[in-house]
C-alpha positions in Angstrom: 0.0 0.0 0.0 2.9 2.4 0.7 4.1 2.0 -2.9 0.7 3.0 -4.2 0.4 5.8 -1.8 3.7 7.1 -3.1 2.5 6.7 -6.7 -0.7 8.5 -5.9 1.0 11.3 -4.0 3.4 12.0 -6.9 1.0 11.8 -9.8 -1.5 14.1 -7.9 0.8 17.0 -7.3 -0.8 20.1 -8.8 2.5 21.8 -9.8 3.5 18.7 -11.8 1.0 19.0 -14.7 3.5 16.8 -16.6 2.3 13.6 -14.8 -1.4 14.4 -15.4 -0.9 15.0 -19.1 1.4 12.1 -19.6 -0.7 9.5 -17.7 -4.2 11.1 -17.8 -6.2 7.9 -17.6 -4.1 6.6 -14.8 -4.3 9.9 -12.9 -8.1 9.7 -12.9 -8.1 6.1 -11.8 -5.3 6.3 -9.2 -7.3 9.0 -7.3 -9.6 6.1 -6.2 -6.8 4.2 -4.5 -7.4 3.7 -0.8 -7.2 0.9 1.7 -9.2 -1.3 -0.7 -6.1 -1.7 -2.7 -5.4 -4.8 -0.5 -8.0 -6.5 -2.6 -5.9 -5.6 -5.6 -6.8 -8.3 -8.2 -10.1 -6.7 -9.5 -8.7 -3.2 -9.0 -5.5 -4.0 -10.9 -7.3 -5.2 -14.0 -9.0 -1.8 -14.3 -5.7 0.0 -13.6 -3.9 -2.2 -16.1 -6.3 -1.1 -18.8 -5.6 2.6 -17.9 -1.9 1.9 -18.0 -2.2 0.5 -21.6 -4.4 3.5 -22.7 -1.8 6.0 -21.4 1.2 4.1 -22.9 -0.5 3.7 -26.3 -0.7 7.6 -26.5 2.5 8.4 -24.6 4.3 9.8 -27.8 1.5 12.4 -28.3 1.3 13.2 -24.6 5.0 13.6 -24.2 5.1 16.0 -27.2 2.5 18.1 -25.5 4.5 18.2 -22.3 7.8 19.1 -24.1 6.2 22.0 -26.0 4.0 23.4 -23.2 4.9 26.4 -21.2 2.9 25.2 -18.2 4.8 21.9 -17.5 8.0 21.6 -15.6 9.8 20.1 -18.6 8.4 22.8 -20.9 9.6 25.6 -18.5 13.0 24.1 -18.3 13.4 23.7 -22.1 12.4 27.3 -22.7 15.7 28.3 -20.9 17.9 25.5 -22.3 18.3 25.4 -26.1 20.9 22.7 -26.1 18.5 20.3 -24.4 15.3 21.6 -26.1 16.3 21.2 -29.8 17.3 17.5 -29.6 14.3 16.7 -27.4 12.0 18.5 -29.9 13.4 16.3 -32.7 12.8 13.1 -30.7 9.1 14.0 -29.8 8.3 15.2 -33.3 9.6 12.1 -34.9 7.9 9.8 -32.4 4.6 11.6 -32.6 4.7 11.5 -36.4 5.5 7.8 -36.5 2.7 7.2 -34.0 0.3 8.9 -36.3 1.5 6.6 -39.1 3.1 9.4 -41.1 6.0 8.3 -43.4 9.4 8.9 -41.9 10.4 10.8 -45.0 7.4 13.2 -44.7 8.3 13.7 -41.0 11.9 14.6 -41.8 10.8 17.3 -44.3 9.2 19.3 -41.5 11.9 18.8 -38.8 13.4 22.3 -38.8 14.2 24.2 -35.6 15.2 27.8 -35.1 18.4 28.2 -33.1 19.5 31.5 -31.4 23.1 30.7 -30.6 24.8 29.7 -33.9 27.9 28.4 -32.1 26.0 26.2 -29.6 25.6 22.4 -29.5 22.0 23.0 -30.6 23.2 24.7 -33.7 25.5 21.8 -34.5 22.6 19.4 -33.9 20.5 21.4 -36.3 23.2 21.3 -39.0 23.4 17.5 -38.8 19.7 17.2 -39.0 19.5 19.6 -42.0 22.1 17.5 -43.8 20.0 14.5 -43.1 16.9 16.2 -44.5 18.8 17.3 -47.6 19.7 13.7 -48.5 16.1 12.6 -47.6 14.7 15.1 -50.1 17.3 14.3 -52.7 16.5 10.6 -52.6 12.7 11.1 -52.7 10.9 9.4 -55.5 9.6 12.1 -57.9 6.7 9.8 -59.0 5.8 9.1 -55.5 2.8 6.8 -55.3 3.6 4.0 -52.9 7.3 4.1 -52.4 8.5 7.3 -50.8 12.2 6.9 -51.8 13.8 5.8 -55.0 14.6 2.2 -55.3 17.7 0.7 -53.6 19.2 -0.2 -57.1 19.2 3.5 -58.1 21.0 4.4 -54.9 23.5 1.7 -55.7 24.1 3.2 -59.2 25.3 6.4 -57.4 27.6 4.7 -55.0 29.2 2.4 -57.7 30.2 5.3 -60.1 32.3 8.1 -58.7 31.4 10.5 -61.5 27.7 10.0 -60.9 28.2 10.6 -57.2 30.1 13.8 -57.8 27.3 15.1 -60.0 24.7 14.0 -57.4 26.5 15.8 -54.6 26.8 19.0 -56.7 23.1 19.0 -57.6 22.2 18.3 -54.0 24.3 21.2 -52.8 22.9 23.5 -55.5 19.3 22.6 -54.6 19.9 23.1 -50.9 21.1 26.7 -51.8 18.4 27.4 -54.3 15.5 26.2 -52.3 16.8 27.1 -48.9 14.0 29.4 -47.9 11.3 27.2 -49.3 12.3 24.0 -47.5 13.9 25.8 -44.5 17.6 25.2 -45.1 20.1 27.7 -43.8 23.2 28.8 -45.7 25.2 26.6 -43.3 23.7 23.5 -45.0 24.9 24.6 -48.4 28.3 25.6 -47.1 28.8 22.3 -45.4 27.9 20.3 -48.5 30.0 22.5 -50.7 33.1 22.3 -48.5 32.8 18.5 -48.2 31.9 17.8 -51.8 35.3 16.1 -52.5 34.9 13.6 -49.6 33.3 11.1 -51.9 34.2 8.1 -49.8 32.3 9.5 -46.8 29.2 10.4 -48.8 29.3 7.0 -50.4 28.9 5.5 -46.9 26.1 7.9 -46.1 24.2 6.8 -49.2 24.8 3.1 -48.4 23.3 3.7 -45.0 20.2 5.3 -46.6 20.0 2.3 -49.0 20.0 -0.1 -46.1 17.0 1.7 -44.6 15.1 2.1 -47.9 15.2 -1.7 -48.5 13.0 -2.2 -45.4 10.8 0.9 -45.6 8.7 -0.4 -48.5 6.0 -2.6 -46.9 6.7 -6.3 -47.4 5.7 -9.5 -45.7 2.9 -11.9 -45.3 1.4 -10.4 -42.2 0.8 -6.9 -40.7 3.2 -7.7 -37.8 6.0 -8.6 -40.2 5.4 -5.5 -42.4 5.4 -3.4 -39.3 8.6 -4.9 -38.0 10.3 -4.4 -41.3 9.2 -0.8 -41.6 10.6 0.2 -38.3 13.8 -1.8 -39.0 14.1 0.5 -42.0 13.5 3.6 -39.9 16.3 2.5 -37.5 18.7 1.9 -40.3 17.8 5.2 -42.0 18.2 7.2 -38.8 21.6 5.6 -38.1 22.8 7.8 -41.0 22.6 10.7 -38.6 25.6 9.4 -36.6 27.6 9.4 -39.9 26.6 13.0 -40.7 27.7 14.2 -37.2 31.3 13.8 -38.4 30.8 16.8 -40.8 29.9 19.2 -38.0 32.2 20.9 -35.6 35.2 19.4 -33.9 35.7 15.7 -33.1 34.4 16.3 -29.5 31.3 18.0 -30.9 30.7 15.0 -33.2 30.9 12.5 -30.4 28.4 14.5 -28.3 26.1 14.8 -31.2 26.2 11.1 -31.9 25.0 10.5 -28.4 22.0 12.8 -29.0 21.2 11.2 -32.3 20.9 7.8 -30.6 17.9 9.3 -28.7 16.1 9.9 -32.0 16.7 6.2 -33.0 15.3 5.2 -29.6 12.3 7.3 -30.3 11.6 5.3 -33.4 12.2 2.0 -31.6 9.8 3.1 -28.8 7.0 3.6 -31.3 7.8 0.2 -32.9 7.5 -1.4 -29.5 4.2 0.4 -28.7 2.6 -0.7 -32.0 3.7 -4.3 -31.2 2.3 -4.0 -27.7 5.7 -4.6 -26.1 5.0 -2.1 -23.3 8.0 -2.9 -21.0 10.5 -2.4 -23.8 8.7 0.8 -25.0 8.8 2.3 -21.5 12.5 1.3 -21.0 13.3 3.2 -24.2 11.2 6.1 -23.2 12.8 6.2 -19.8 16.3 6.1 -21.4 15.4 9.1 -23.6 14.1 11.2 -20.8 16.8 10.3 -18.2 19.6 11.0 -20.8 18.2 14.4 -21.8 20.1 16.3 -19.1 16.9 17.6 -17.5 17.4 18.9 -13.9 15.6 20.6 -11.1 11.9 20.0 -11.2 12.0 18.7 -14.8 14.6 16.2 -13.5 12.1 15.0 -10.9 9.6 14.3 -13.8 12.3 12.3 -15.6 12.9 10.2 -12.5 9.2 9.7 -12.0 8.9 8.3 -15.5 12.0 6.1 -14.9 10.5 4.6 -11.7 6.7 4.4 -12.2 6.7 4.2 -16.0 8.6 0.9 -15.9 6.1 -0.4 -13.3 3.2 0.6 -15.6 4.9 -1.1 -18.6 5.4 -4.4 -16.7 1.8 -4.4 -15.4 0.6 -3.7 -18.9 2.6 -6.6 -20.3 1.5 -9.1 -17.5 -0.5 -11.9 -19.0 -1.8 -13.5 -15.8 -2.9 -12.3 -12.3 0.2 -14.1 -11.0 2.5 -12.0 -13.1 0.6 -8.9 -11.9 1.2 -9.9 -8.3 4.9 -10.7 -8.9 5.4 -7.2 -10.5 3.6 -5.6 -7.5 5.8 -7.4 -5.1 9.0 -6.5 -7.0 8.3 -2.8 -7.1 6.9 -2.6 -3.6 10.0 -4.2 -2.2 12.7 -2.0 -0.6 15.5 -0.9 -2.9 18.1 -3.7 -3.1 15.7 -6.4 -2.3 16.6 -10.1 -2.5 14.0 -10.3 -5.3 16.3 -8.4 -7.6 18.6 -11.4 -7.7 16.2 -13.4 -9.8 14.9 -10.4 -11.8 18.2 -9.0 -12.9 20.3 -10.8 -15.5 23.4 -9.9 -13.5 24.2 -7.9 -10.4 27.1 -7.4 -8.0 26.4 -6.5 -4.4 27.9 -6.2 -0.9 25.8 -8.9 0.7 24.9 -10.5 4.0 23.1 -13.6 5.1 21.6 -14.8 8.4 20.8 -18.5 9.0 21.5 -21.9 10.5 23.7 -24.5 9.1 26.0 -27.5 9.5 29.8 -27.4 9.0 32.5 -30.0 9.0 36.2 -29.5 9.7 39.3 -31.5 10.7 38.2 -31.6 14.4 34.4 -31.8 14.4 31.1 -31.5 12.6 28.5 -29.2 14.3 25.6 -26.8 13.8 26.4 -23.1 13.7 24.8 -19.7 13.2 25.9 -18.5 9.7 26.2 -14.8 9.1 28.7 -14.3 6.3 29.2 -10.8 4.8 31.0 -10.2 1.5 30.9 -9.5 -2.2 28.3 -11.5 -4.3 28.0 -12.0 -8.0 24.4 -12.8 -8.9 22.9 -14.4 -12.0 19.5 -15.4 -13.2 20.2 -18.3 -15.5 16.6 -19.3 -16.6 14.4 -17.5 -19.1 11.5 -17.2 -16.7 13.8 -15.8 -13.9 12.5 -18.4 -11.5 15.9 -19.3 -10.0 18.6 -17.0 -8.8 22.3 -18.1 -8.4 25.0 -16.3 -6.5 28.7 -16.6 -5.9 29.6 -15.1 -2.5 33.1 -14.4 -1.4 32.9 -13.7 2.3 35.3 -11.4 4.2 33.8 -11.5 7.7 31.3 -13.7 9.6 29.2 -12.2 12.4 27.8 -15.6 13.5 29.1 -15.4 17.1 27.6 -11.9 17.6 24.3 -12.9 16.0 24.1 -16.1 18.1 24.6 -14.0 21.3 22.0 -11.4 20.3 19.4 -14.1 19.7 19.7 -14.9 23.5 20.5 -11.4 24.8 19.7 -8.2 23.0 20.4 -5.7 25.8 23.8 -6.5 27.4 26.8 -4.4 26.4 29.4 -6.4 24.4 33.0 -6.6 25.3 35.3 -5.0 22.6 35.4 -6.9 19.4 38.1 -6.3 16.8 38.0 -6.8 13.0 40.7 -9.5 13.2 38.4 -11.6 15.4 35.6 -11.8 12.8 37.7 -12.1 9.6 36.4 -15.2 7.9 37.3 -15.6 4.2 35.3 -18.1 2.2 33.4 -18.9 -1.0 29.8 -20.0 -1.4 27.4 -21.0 -4.1 23.9 -19.7 -3.2 20.6 -20.7 -4.9 17.1 -19.5 -4.3 13.6 -19.4 -5.8 12.1 -16.1 -6.8 9.3 -16.5 -4.3 11.4 -16.8 -1.2 14.2 -14.9 0.5 15.6 -18.2 1.9 18.9 -19.1 0.2 20.7 -22.5 0.3 24.4 -21.7 0.8 27.1 -24.4 0.2 30.7 -23.4 0.5 34.2 -23.5 2.0 35.1 -21.0 4.8 37.8 -20.4 7.3 36.2 -20.0 10.7 36.7 -16.7 12.5 38.9 -16.6 15.7 35.9 -15.3 17.7 34.4 -18.5 18.9 31.6 -17.3 21.2 30.3 -14.4 23.3 28.8 -14.4 26.8 28.1 -11.9 29.5 31.6 -12.5 31.0 33.6 -11.8 27.9 34.6 -13.3 24.5 36.0 -16.7 23.7 38.6 -16.9 21.0 40.0 -20.0 19.1 43.8 -20.3 19.0 43.6 -21.6 15.5 41.1 -21.1 12.7 40.4 -24.0 10.3 38.9 -24.2 6.9 35.5 -26.0 6.9 32.9 -27.3 4.5 29.5 -25.9 5.3 25.9 -25.9 4.2 23.2 -23.6 5.5 19.8 -22.1 5.0 20.0 -18.3 5.1 17.8 -15.3 4.8 19.5 -12.9 2.4 19.9 -9.2 3.4 21.6 -7.2 0.6 23.5 -4.2 2.0 24.0 -2.3 -1.3 24.1 -3.1 -5.0 27.2 -2.1 -7.0 26.1 -3.2 -10.5 22.6 -4.1 -11.8 21.9 -5.2 -15.3 
């Protein structure tokens, strides 16, 4: 219930109009959340539908937020051109593709005024304009079904150097002649003209276009195949943007621009996922775009909200059964760094601890003991359904003697305990099922010198031995270092 209360409190904040525009259907429904959420099954089915409704229109809603002067993101972008122009390009492309506009048609209208001609935003606009020049130059004059000329015609340009030179010259001339009509600046012409002799580079640009055009023309035996091919073509076509970045500014500028261009590609892939009803993947892409947009302040809070709750909405929307809905709820309602993460994440590394009972055998005896190893764990989820989690734990210390004493006496003051007394190196293989925090640990460990604690003082072993051990432990992750 605390997770839902947090969700409700965030999405209902009046000053964050962003949430209410982006997730309008969810906002209206989440206002009804109260103590009845404990009976969540019938409630979640209604909420799941609202999640889907909001995610299906997220591209249009996000475009509204970005271009509004009343939202936190809109207010921030008004003051920050270097963030605004790339984000405008992402939302315009995504919204156009969501409305089933052809990517070539969308590109024709992607022009943005820039105030600072020496800024990163200006360099971004230059790269985008070069992309638009080539898109228009390769457009099919007799456009009926295929927007661009056929791949074999593009091949004829790349195979003959003289043809390519003529094509580049004509492209530069048209960009100058029709600059005002199709909104190209003189920078576009100057860039093309100055780079006209770099035939090899332009040859690669055209090949990249060709790779995209092959898939853009609808082909396949089913709507899903045609849809997948079309967006595969969009991704390949947009990858040309990263090549064109090398024409603009210094090498450092080009590398930064390439990072921004990847967000445009993610925008296309997000729409592809939404149209295929792959909500979790779509939200992950959406979150990546927003979180990498250098939004800060209140707009940064919006980005983090999308990153946290958007992924939750996507996974609920993708859930096929009530069991999967419940598992998702348990995962997101769990504390940060929960043991559940070990079966959900493909790989993680954590500073870890366990508490439990076990049996260990050494050269002198076999006995039960309280197992409390602390160390570095490497965690894997080897099965496709994430039902089993495996961990390799390298222990540094063991707090078993202290834990055993505190089970019996939680108020007495302990005698001084030094680090050297609890050092206990070892290695364990741990396995657990996703539904339980109980782990089976099997390993080899050197016992600590601290043997036991009582009210009169501490008992230490003269020698520490290596022992085989097996135990059932409750896992308590301390902090995650890596999660993937």
